[in-house]
C-alpha positions in Angstrom: 93.3 130.0 100.5 91.6 127.8 103.2 91.5 130.0 106.2 88.1 131.0 107.6 86.7 127.8 105.7 85.0 124.8 107.0 84.6 121.1 106.1 82.6 118.2 106.9 83.6 114.5 106.0 81.1 111.7 105.4 82.5 108.3 105.5 81.0 105.1 103.9 82.6 101.6 104.2 85.4 99.9 106.3 88.1 100.8 108.8 90.5 101.8 106.2 88.1 104.4 104.8 87.6 105.7 108.3 91.3 106.2 108.6 91.6 107.9 105.3 88.9 110.3 106.4 91.0 111.1 109.6 93.9 111.8 107.1 91.9 114.0 105.0 90.5 115.9 108.1 94.1 116.4 109.4 95.4 117.7 106.1 92.5 120.3 105.6 93.1 121.4 109.2 96.8 121.7 108.8 95.8 124.3 106.0 93.7 126.4 108.1 90.1 124.8 107.4 88.0 124.0 110.4 85.9 121.0 111.0 82.1 121.4 111.6 79.6 119.1 112.9 77.0 119.6 110.3 77.0 119.7 106.6 74.9 122.7 106.7 77.9 124.7 108.0 80.5 123.2 105.7 82.1 125.0 102.8 83.7 121.7 101.6 81.5 118.6 101.7 83.9 115.7 101.5 82.8 112.0 100.7 85.2 109.0 101.4 83.4 106.3 99.6 83.0 102.6 99.3 82.0 100.6 96.4 81.9 97.0 97.9 78.1 96.9 97.8 75.6 98.4 95.6 73.9 100.2 98.7 76.9 102.5 99.2 76.6 103.8 95.5 73.0 104.4 96.1 73.6 106.4 99.4 76.2 108.6 97.7 73.9 109.4 94.9 71.1 110.1 97.0 73.0 112.3 99.5 75.0 114.3 96.9 72.0 115.0 94.7 70.0 116.3 97.7 72.7 118.8 98.5 71.6 120.9 95.6 68.8 122.2 97.8 71.0 122.9 100.9 71.6 126.6 101.5 75.2 127.9 101.3 76.7 128.8 104.6 76.0 132.7 105.1 79.6 133.5 106.0 81.3 131.3 103.4 84.3 132.9 101.8 83.5 131.3 98.5 79.8 131.9 98.1 79.1 128.3 97.4 79.6 124.8 99.0 82.2 122.7 97.0 81.5 118.8 96.9 84.6 116.4 96.7 84.3 112.6 96.2 87.2 110.4 97.0 87.9 106.9 98.2 86.8 103.7 96.2 84.1 105.1 94.1 86.2 108.1 93.1 88.9 105.7 92.1 86.5 103.5 90.1 84.5 106.1 88.3 86.8 109.2 88.1 85.5 112.1 86.2 82.6 109.9 84.9 81.0 111.0 88.3 80.5 114.5 86.9 78.0 113.0 84.5 75.9 111.4 87.2 76.4 114.2 89.8 76.7 117.6 88.1 77.0 119.4 91.4 80.3 117.6 92.3 83.4 119.8 92.0 86.2 117.5 92.8 87.0 113.8 92.3 90.1 112.0 93.7 91.2 108.5 94.2 92.5 106.2 96.8 96.2 106.7 95.8 96.4 110.4 95.7 94.4 111.9 98.7 97.1 114.7 99.2 96.0 116.1 95.9 92.7 117.2 97.4 93.7 120.8 98.5 95.2 121.4 95.1 92.2 120.2 93.4 89.8 122.3 95.6 92.0 125.4 95.0 91.9 124.8 91.1 88.1 124.4 91.4 87.7 127.5 93.4 89.8 129.7 91.1 88.6 128.3 87.8 85.1 127.6 88.6 85.4 124.2 86.8 85.3 120.7 87.9 88.6 119.0 88.7 89.4 115.2 88.8 92.7 113.4 89.5 93.2 109.6 89.7 96.3 107.7 89.6 96.5 103.9 89.1 98.6 103.1 92.1 101.9 103.6 93.9 105.1 101.6 94.1 105.6 101.8 97.7 103.5 102.3 101.0 102.4 106.0 101.6 100.9 107.2 104.9 102.5 110.5 105.6 99.6 112.8 105.9 98.6 114.4 109.1 95.5 113.0 110.9 92.6 114.2 113.1 91.6 111.1 115.1 88.0 110.6 116.3 89.3 109.6 119.8 92.8 110.7 121.0 93.2 107.3 122.9 92.4 105.1 119.8 94.4 104.9 116.6 94.2 103.1 113.3 97.6 102.0 112.2 97.7 100.8 108.4 100.3 98.2 107.8 99.3 97.2 104.2 97.3 98.7 101.5 95.8 96.9 98.4 94.9 93.3 98.2 96.2 90.4 95.9 93.5 87.9 96.5 91.0 88.6 93.8 87.9 87.0 95.4 85.5 86.8 92.5 82.8 89.0 94.2 85.1 91.6 95.3 86.1 95.1 93.8 88.8 96.0 96.3 91.8 94.8 94.4 90.7 97.0 91.3 90.2 100.1 93.4 92.9 99.8 96.1 95.5 98.2 93.8 98.0 95.4 94.6 99.2 94.7 98.1 102.1 97.0 99.4 103.5 96.4 103.0 104.9 99.1 105.2 108.4 98.4 106.7 108.3 96.9 110.2 110.6 99.5 111.6 108.2 102.3 110.4 105.1 100.4 112.0 106.9 100.1 115.3 108.0 103.7 115.4 104.4 104.9 114.7 103.1 102.6 117.5 105.7 104.1 119.9 104.7 107.7 119.0 101.0 106.8 119.5 101.8 105.5 122.8 103.9 108.7 123.8 100.7 110.8 123.0 98.4 108.8 125.1 97.0 106.1 122.8 95.7 103.1 124.6 94.4 101.1 121.7 95.8 100.5 118.3 94.2 98.8 115.6 96.3 97.5 112.7 94.7 97.8 109.3 95.0 96.0 106.0 92.8 94.3 103.4 94.6 91.3 104.6 96.9 91.7 107.4 97.8 88.1 107.5 99.7 88.3 104.3 101.8 91.3 105.5 105.4 91.4 104.4 105.2 88.8 101.5 106.1 91.7 99.0 108.9 93.2 101.2 110.4 90.1 102.9 109.4 87.2 100.6 107.2 85.6 103.3 104.4 86.7 105.6 105.7 88.4 108.8 102.5 89.6 110.5 103.6 87.6 113.7 106.7 89.9 113.9 104.6 93.1 113.4 102.5 92.1 116.4 105.6 91.4 118.4 107.0 94.9 117.5 103.8 96.8 118.3 103.3 94.8 121.5 106.7 96.0 122.6 105.6 99.7 122.3 103.7 99.1 125.5 100.3 100.1 124.2 97.5 98.6 126.3 95.4 97.1 123.6 96.0 95.7 120.1 93.3 94.7 117.6 93.7 94.0 113.9 91.5 93.8 110.7 91.0 92.2 108.3 92.3 88.5 108.3 92.1 86.1 105.3 91.8 82.5 106.6 94.2 81.1 104.0 97.0 83.2 105.4 96.4 83.0 109.2 99.5 81.2 110.4 100.3 79.2 113.5 102.6 82.1 114.5 99.9 84.7 114.5 97.5 82.3 116.4 100.2 81.6 119.0 100.4 85.4 119.7 96.9 85.4 121.2 98.6 83.4 124.0 101.9 85.0 124.3 101.2 88.8 123.7 99.1 90.1 126.9 98.0 93.3 125.1 96.6 91.5 122.0 92.9 91.5 122.7 91.0 88.1 122.6 88.8 88.9 119.6 89.3 88.0 115.9 87.5 88.9 112.8 87.8 86.0 110.4 85.6 86.2 107.4 84.3 82.8 106.1 81.9 84.1 103.6 80.3 80.6 103.1 79.9 77.3 104.6 79.9 75.4 101.3 83.2 74.1 99.7 81.4 74.4 96.3 80.7 78.1 96.8 84.1 78.9 98.4 85.7 77.5 95.2 83.5 79.8 93.1 84.4 82.7 95.3 88.1 81.9 94.8 88.6 81.9 98.7 91.4 79.2 98.5 90.5 77.3 101.6 87.9 74.7 102.6 85.3 74.6 105.3 87.5 72.0 107.0 90.6 74.0 107.0 88.6 77.0 108.4 87.2 74.9 111.3 90.8 73.6 112.1 91.7 77.3 112.5 88.7 77.9 114.9 89.9 74.8 116.9 93.5 76.0 117.1 92.3 79.5 118.3 90.1 78.2 120.9 92.7 75.8 122.3 95.3 78.7 122.2 93.0 81.3 123.8 90.0 79.8 125.4 87.1 82.2 125.3 88.3 84.3 122.3 85.5 86.1 120.6 85.0 85.3 117.0 83.3 87.3 114.4 82.9 86.7 110.5 81.4 88.0 107.3 78.7 85.9 105.4 77.4 86.4 101.9 73.9 85.1 101.1 72.7 84.6 97.6 76.2 84.2 95.8 75.5 83.2 92.2 74.5 79.5 92.0 74.0 79.2 95.7 71.6 76.2 96.4 69.6 75.4 99.4 72.0 72.7 100.2 74.9 75.3 100.0 72.9 77.7 102.3 72.1 75.0 104.8 76.0 74.2 105.0 76.5 78.0 105.9 73.7 77.9 108.4 75.2 74.8 110.1 78.7 76.3 110.2 77.4 79.5 111.9 75.6 77.3 114.5 78.6 75.2 115.0 81.1 77.9 115.6 78.9 80.1 117.8 80.2 83.5 116.6 80.0 86.6 118.9 79.0 88.7 116.0 78.2 87.9 112.2 78.0 90.6 109.5 75.4 89.2 107.0 75.1 90.5 103.4 73.1 89.8 100.6 75.2 89.3 97.4 75.7 92.6 95.5 76.8 92.4 91.9 79.9 94.6 91.2 80.5 95.4 87.5 84.0 94.3 86.5 84.3 91.3 88.9 84.1 87.6 87.7 81.1 86.9 89.9 79.1 89.5 88.0 79.2 87.3 85.0 78.1 84.1 86.7 74.6 82.8 86.2 72.3 83.8 89.1 68.7 82.4 88.9 67.8 82.3 92.6 64.6 84.3 93.1 64.9 87.4 95.2 62.3 86.2 97.7 64.2 82.9 98.3 67.5 84.8 99.0 65.7 87.1 101.4 64.1 84.2 103.1 67.6 82.5 103.6 69.0 85.8 104.8 66.4 86.3 107.4 66.9 82.7 108.7 70.6 83.4 109.1 69.9 86.6 110.9 67.6 85.0 113.3 70.3 82.5 114.0 73.1 85.0 114.5 70.9 87.1 116.9 70.2 84.0 119.0 73.9 83.0 119.0 75.2 86.5 120.0 72.7 86.5 122.9 73.9 83.0 124.0 77.6 83.9 123.8 77.2 87.1 125.9 75.5 85.3 128.7 78.8 83.9 129.6 80.1 87.2 130.8 77.4 87.9 133.3 78.8 88.1 136.8 82.4 88.7 135.5 84.4 91.9 136.0 85.8 93.2 132.6 88.2 96.0 131.9 86.3 98.4 129.7 87.9 101.2 127.6 85.1 104.0 127.9 84.5 105.9 124.6 81.7 108.3 125.8 78.1 108.7 126.4 75.8 105.9 125.4 73.0 106.6 122.9 70.8 104.4 125.0 70.2 106.7 127.8 71.3 109.5 130.0 73.7 108.6 132.9 75.2 105.7 130.8 78.7 105.5 129.4 79.6 103.3 126.5 82.9 101.3 126.1 84.6 98.2 124.7 85.5 95.1 126.5 88.6 93.2 125.4 86.4 90.8 123.2 85.1 94.0 121.6 81.8 93.9 123.1 79.9 97.1 123.7 79.6 97.7 127.4 77.1 100.2 129.0 78.4 101.3 132.4 76.4 103.4 134.9 78.1 106.8 135.7 79.0 107.0 139.3 76.7 109.5 141.2 79.7 111.9 141.9 81.2 111.5 138.4 80.9 113.0 134.9 81.2 111.1 131.6 84.2 113.3 130.6 86.1 112.2 133.5 86.0 108.7 132.4 86.3 108.9 128.5 89.6 107.4 127.3 90.2 105.4 130.5 89.9 101.7 131.2 87.5 100.8 134.2 86.7 97.6 135.8 83.0 97.0 135.2 80.9 94.3 136.9 78.7 92.8 134.3 75.0 92.4 135.5 73.2 92.1 132.3 73.8 90.7 128.7 71.7 91.5 125.6 72.2 90.4 122.0 74.5 93.3 121.1 75.8 94.8 124.4 76.6 94.0 128.0 75.4 96.2 131.0 77.2 96.7 134.3 78.6 99.2 136.8 82.1 100.3 137.9 83.4 97.5 140.3 
């Protein structure tokens, strides 16, 4: 059914969505379909979607509607292009997407990606639209093949779902309640990745810090880090961490595990205790800053990044100033800033919100300016150092430049040696002498 067919996957959203896309690609390839680099050449256009912010909905609607004018691949075995929508929007909207997007053929959710081939086959044979959504699973499910973007880097999910119910967040409703994967299975996957040449493993979960509470009665993320470290992989990262569940045991691993990279994404969302309470974040600014102090004492120089929401319902100038002050005090390497996006079905969507758009936009810009200055200042400390850089490929900033990641997850641009080729270095770790630091990247040459 799928021989001689082609597919193209478009991904919106978080790292979990990216991993889901790799699994979809692996599944279709295992059935004989071939990935292509352009939507023009695809028989199957697969969208793995995110519904955390309104912008993602708008992008999906615009891209799918525009496909109606895209010519079908001349050698297509089906005589048409099939459009499938999965991920969080698929889970949330189900077959209601057919009303908004009549040119969509298949809809599937976050819990049943393995149904995609059957749904496509049904749509091909019947000429009718097909949708399948299930509410959830009782246990962790990650058995699909995968086609990774880079052979030397792997996403390794350890939990799915979320139990936190932050008032602004749709994730628990579309990803379900938290389910942990047994430590033994995680460790086995890590060992297999290392055997196949993986140098960097990123552990994934909506909240990795609460890992194991459902299986073992208490969080055991520190034990997961120990098990993955024992695989011998050269680099370990993880995302995402909720501050309320970051334990001393996990913090201590930044000192005791040499392959745990000195970088942590720790979303604070707001610097105002009043707003944090309205968000149902279950920690205070003082508790958050206490974690930062512990981290920097345990691992001096650790790179910290965070998420900030500007314009949450009821945010005052005083609340915003508290956020601004926190960002200035911490000195983050990177801050992902977002204007609050109302999501239907969440408690925050029903909260009074009377801040004018222009006021929120002005606050947002003030914060962005601070973030850019902070990132520039933090990067200056690495000028003159020699850093191990995992080369990912050619830089988009110019010919003769390779792009890679430092231990602190900074983008590093490295000159290609005169007698070398970028392909010789992709997937290797090189020592780079840092000669220049900008806001969003470092630059250097092989030492």
